C-alpha positions in Angstrom: -8.3 25.7 2.9 -6.2 25.0 5.9 -5.8 21.6 7.5 -4.3 20.6 10.8 -2.9 17.4 12.0 -1.5 16.5 15.4 1.3 14.0 15.8 2.0 11.6 18.7 4.2 14.2 20.4 1.4 16.8 20.2 3.2 19.0 17.6 0.6 20.7 15.4 1.3 21.0 11.7 -0.5 23.3 9.3 -0.8 21.6 6.0 -1.8 23.8 3.0 -1.2 24.6 -0.6 2.0 26.4 -1.2 2.3 29.9 -2.7 5.2 31.6 -4.4 6.0 33.4 -1.1 6.9 30.0 0.4 9.9 29.4 -2.0 12.5 30.9 0.4 11.2 28.7 3.3 11.3 25.6 1.0 14.9 26.5 0.1 15.7 26.7 3.8 14.1 23.2 4.2 16.4 21.9 1.5 19.5 23.5 2.9 19.0 22.0 6.3 18.6 18.4 5.1 21.3 15.9 6.1 23.5 14.4 3.4 21.4 11.2 3.6 18.2 13.0 3.1 19.6 15.0 0.2 20.7 11.8 -1.5 17.2 10.3 -1.1 15.4 13.4 -2.3 17.7 14.5 -5.2 19.9 11.4 -5.7 23.0 13.7 -5.7 24.3 16.8 -3.9 23.2 20.0 -5.5 25.0 23.4 -5.7 23.4 26.4 -4.1 22.0 27.6 -7.5 20.5 24.1 -8.2 18.9 24.1 -4.8 17.4 27.5 -5.4 16.0 26.4 -8.7 14.6 23.2 -7.1 12.9 25.3 -4.4 11.0 27.3 -7.0 7.4 26.2 -6.7 5.6 24.9 -9.8 3.1 27.3 -11.2 1.7 26.5 -14.7 2.4 22.7 -14.8 2.2 21.5 -11.3 1.2 22.2 -7.7 2.9 22.1 -4.3 1.8 21.8 -0.6 3.7 22.5 2.5 3.6 21.5 6.2 4.5 24.2 8.7 5.2 24.5 12.3 4.7 28.2 13.1 6.6 30.1 10.4 8.9 27.2 9.5 8.3 24.9 6.5 9.1 21.4 7.7 7.8 19.5 4.8 6.9 20.0 1.2 5.4 17.8 -1.6 4.8 18.7 -5.2 4.1 17.4 -8.6 5.3 18.8 -11.9 4.6 17.8 -15.5 7.7 16.0 -16.8 7.9 14.2 -20.1 4.1 13.7 -20.2 3.8 12.4 -16.6 3.0 14.3 -13.4 6.0 13.5 -11.3 5.9 13.5 -7.5 8.5 14.6 -5.0 8.3 14.8 -1.2 10.6 16.2 1.4 10.4 16.2 5.2 12.9 17.9 7.5 15.1 15.4 9.4 13.9 16.4 12.8 10.2 15.9 11.8 10.5 12.6 10.0 8.6 9.6 11.3 5.8 11.9 12.6 3.2 11.3 9.8 4.1 14.6 8.0 4.7 12.8 4.7 1.4 11.0 5.0 -0.4 14.2 5.5 1.4 16.0 2.7 0.8 13.2 0.2 -2.9 13.0 1.1 -3.3 16.8 0.5 -1.3 16.7 -2.7 -3.4 13.9 -4.1 -6.6 15.8 -3.4 -5.1 18.9 -5.0 -4.0 16.9 -8.1 -7.5 15.3 -8.4 -9.1 18.8 -8.2 -6.9 19.9 -11.0 -7.8 17.0 -13.3 -4.7 14.8 -12.5 -5.6 11.1 -12.1 -2.3 9.7 -11.1 1.2 10.7 -10.0 4.5 9.1 -10.8 7.4 8.7 -8.4 11.0 7.8 -9.0 12.3 6.6 -5.6 15.6 5.4 -4.4 15.4 1.8 -3.5 16.9 2.4 -0.1 14.3 5.0 0.7 12.2 2.6 2.8 9.9 5.3 4.4 8.9 6.7 1.0 8.3 3.3 -0.6 6.3 2.2 2.5 4.2 5.4 2.3 3.4 4.8 -1.4 2.8 1.1 -1.0 0.2 1.7 1.6 -1.7 3.7 -1.0 -1.2 1.1 -3.7 1.5 1.3 -6.4 1.8 0.2 -10.0 5.4 -0.6 -10.8 6.3 1.0 -14.1 10.0 0.2 -14.0 11.5 -2.2 -11.6 14.5 -1.5 -9.4 17.3 -0.4 -11.7 20.3 1.8 -11.1 19.2 2.4 -7.5 15.8 3.7 -8.5 12.3 2.3 -8.8 9.5 4.0 -10.8 5.9 3.7 -9.6 2.5 5.3 -10.2 -0.1 6.0 -7.6 -3.7 7.1 -8.1 -5.1 10.3 -6.8 -8.2 8.5 -5.6 -8.8 5.2 -3.6 -8.4 3.0 -6.7 -5.3 1.7 -8.4 -3.8 4.0 -11.1 -4.5 3.3 -14.7 -2.1 2.9 -17.6 -2.0 6.6 -18.7 -1.8 7.6 -22.4 -2.3 4.8 -24.9 1.1 3.9 -26.3 -0.4 1.6 -28.9 1.5 -1.3 -27.3 0.0 -4.4 -25.8 -0.5 -3.9 -22.1 0.6 -6.7 -19.8 -0.2 -6.7 -16.1 1.9 -9.0 -13.9 0.5 -9.5 -10.4 3.3 -10.8 -8.2 4.3 -10.2 -4.6 7.4 -8.0 -4.1 9.2 -5.3 -6.1 11.7 -7.6 -7.9 10.9 -8.5 -11.5 11.1 -12.0 -13.0 13.3 -12.3 -16.1 10.2 -13.3 -18.1 8.6 -10.0 -17.4 11.8 -8.1 -18.2 12.0 -9.8 -21.6 8.5 -8.5 -22.4 9.6 -4.9 -21.6 12.6 -5.3 -23.9 10.3 -6.7 -26.6 8.3 -3.5 -26.5 5.3 -4.5 -24.4 3.8 -1.9 -22.0 4.3 -3.8 -18.7 3.0 -3.0 -15.2 3.5 -5.0 -12.0 1.2 -5.0 -9.1 2.4 -6.4 -5.8 -1.2 -7.4 -4.7 -2.9 -7.0 -1.4 -1.4 -7.5 2.0 1.7 -5.5 1.4 2.0 -2.6 3.9 -1.6 -3.4 4.9 -3.0 -2.6 1.5 -6.4 -4.1 0.6 -6.9 -4.9 -3.0 -9.2 -2.3 -4.6 -10.8 -5.0 -6.9 -12.0 -6.8 -3.8 -12.7 -3.9 -1.5 -14.2 -1.4 -4.0 -15.2 -3.6 -6.9 -12.8 -2.4 -9.6 -9.2 -2.1 -10.6 -8.0 0.2 -13.4 -4.8 -1.8 -13.9 -6.8 -5.0 -14.6 -9.6 -3.4 -16.5 -7.2 -1.6 -18.9 -4.8 -4.5 -19.4 -4.8 -6.7 -22.5 -3.1 -9.6 -20.8 -2.8 -10.6 -17.1 -0.5 -13.0 -15.3 -1.8 -13.7 -11.8 1.3 -14.9 -9.9 0.1 -13.9 -6.4 0.5 -16.4 -3.6 -2.5 -18.6 -2.7 -3.2 -17.0 0.7 -6.0 -15.3 2.5 -5.1 -11.8 1.4 -5.2 -12.8 -2.3 -8.2 -15.1 -2.2 -10.8 -14.2 -4.7 -8.6 -12.2 -7.1 -7.9 -15.0 -9.6 -11.5 -16.1 -9.4 -12.6 -12.6 -10.3 -10.3 -12.5 -13.2 -11.6 -15.8 -14.5 -15.2 -14.7 -14.0 -15.0 -11.3 -15.6 -12.3 -11.4 -18.4 -10.9 -15.0 -18.7 -9.4 -14.3 -22.1 -6.9 -11.9 -20.5 -5.6 -14.3 -18.0 -2.6 -16.0 -19.7 -0.9 -17.4 -16.6 -1.8 -18.5 -13.1 1.6 -19.8 -12.0 5.3 -18.9 -12.6 5.7 -22.0 -14.8 2.8 -21.0 -17.0 4.2 -17.5 -17.2 7.6 -18.7 -18.4 5.9 -20.4 -21.3 3.5 -17.6 -22.1 6.0 -14.7 -21.9 8.5 -16.6 -24.0 5.9 -17.0 -26.8 4.8 -13.4 -26.5 8.3 -11.9 -26.5 9.2 -13.8 -29.7 6.0 -12.7 -31.5 5.3 -9.5 -33.4 2.2 -8.6 -31.4 3.6 -5.9 -29.1 2.0 -3.1 -31.1 -1.4 -4.9 -31.6 -3.4 -3.6 -28.7 -6.9 -5.1 -28.3 -6.2 -7.8 -30.9 -6.5 -10.5 -28.3 -7.3 -13.2 -30.9 -3.9 -12.8 -32.4 -2.2 -12.5 -29.0 -3.9 -15.7 -27.9 -2.7 -17.4 -31.0 0.9 -16.3 -30.3 0.7 -17.9 -26.8 -0.7 -21.1 -28.2 -4.0 -20.7 -26.4 -7.7 -20.7 -27.6 -10.9 -19.6 -26.0 -10.7 -18.5 -22.4 -6.9 -19.2 -22.0 -7.6 -20.9 -18.7 -5.7 -24.1 -19.7 -2.4 -22.6 -20.7 0.4 -25.1 -19.9 
């Protein structure tokens, strides 16, 4: 199926699924990228042979979509299965950036992924790649790994909800809801202790509305074992903490940074990182009882 979108300067783009015949045109797209765009897309300069291999379109373990102006491919997005995750990559020609091409490509790729049974996509993004991070954050991201070594790793859903946690690792799942991409040392300590940690930046960022408020559910929250709600007390976030308390109070181990310092320190020093769904033992490790509302 073909789709068309028109940008503010009236350029019409054809956005469609890619075919093997598009590989040479995708290679031409890569070759024409500026040094800055190459670094943001590949994190390094590639040889001609490496570029040609990168331009090969996924067949068995992925899908790709392209945006074309006439016979020229000016944008391409794909996902491939890599180490058990469907990893996303997106490229837009320098002279067509800022026109909404990336938005159209990602929307089409998410629909294609969903039609092929893929529920979420993972992206490893350079921290200086503000346009890509902004695009993903408007959809809603779960931070899998915080900024480290120049990259940040996030998941996005292929539908309107937040992504889930993926395959069960057998480790305790801890959701930290905190504005911004930076990670507090308390959260980092839990990662190092072996917990399966995700961070959600909450509503309001890049105009994102919280799915749990707008749509009535959030996979990140529903599938978490423990939740720290450290979001600001503002209009955008109003109601989220109340909903946590109302639906699953035993999961809420902190409502402030001070409470989180205490709770995370207790968890990181306990042997409960592999005891998923054993919330009674986890609550004992944090020094809490019952609904965990009064953690101090």
